[in-house]
N, C-alpha and C positions, 0 to 999 in steps of 0.2 A: 777680538774687539768687543767691547761692551756697548750695547745699544740700550738706551732707556735710562731710567724708567719712563714709561708712558702713563700719565695720570688719568687718561680717559680712553674710552673705547675708540673714539675717532682717531686720536693720536696713535693708539696702539695699531690700529688697522693701517693707517698711513705709514707707520714705521715698518711694519711687516711688508707692505707692498713696495716700499722704496728700498729696502735693504736686500741686496742680492744674495747674500749667503748667511743666513741666520743658522747657527749650529743648534741652538736650544733656547727655551724660554721658561721663565717662571711667571705664572699668571695668577693674580687674585681674581676671582670670579665677579667681584664687585669693584668696578672702577668709577670712582666719583659718583656713586649712587646708581650706576647703570650696570645691569648684569652683562658680563663680558662674553656672552655666548658667541657673538659674531667674531670675536678675537680667537676663541678656542676653535671654532669651526674653520677659520682661515688657517690657523696653525696646522690643524689636521689635514686640510685640503692640500697644503704645501708640504706635507710629511715632515714637519718640524717637530721634533720631540719637545715635550713640555710637561711640567707638573703644575698643579695648583698649589698655592700657598694661601689658604683661605680660612677664615673663621667659620665658614659654613660647614655643616656636618658632612662628613664623607658620604653618607647615604644619599644626601640631596644631590651631590655632584655625580655620584655613581649612577643614578637613574638616567642621566643624560650622557655621561662620559664614563662608561664602565671601565675602559682601558687606561684611564688617566689617573695617576696617583695624586692624592691630596695630602699635603703636609699641613695639618691643621694648626692654625696659629694659636698660641705662640709655638714656633717650631725652632728647634736648635739647628744651627747651620749645618753640622755634620749630617743630620737626618735629611735635610733638604738637598745637600750635595749628593748623598747616596741615592736618593730617589731620582734626581736628575740624571746621574750617571747611568742608572738602570734603564731609564727611558731612552737615553741616547743609544745604549748598547742594543736595546730591543728593536730600534728603528733601522739598524744597519743590516 
């Protein structure tokens, strides 16, 4: 089942908290002008595999989330799909 997109941090958090079985997520670190650290932290705390798809430099994200892959925008879908599949495999 596809859930989202969630255009803001608040909506993303509510979606994660209300969805019982999220398999994985793709997260932009900037949601409607707000840094989505709360979303990333919630995904990590619930052991939900995810990747960033962000225009932010990988080094900026790696400082806070060294274990999370960033598919820097613009990102080809096969690269994003591969990164997400790897994240899912690593969480099992």
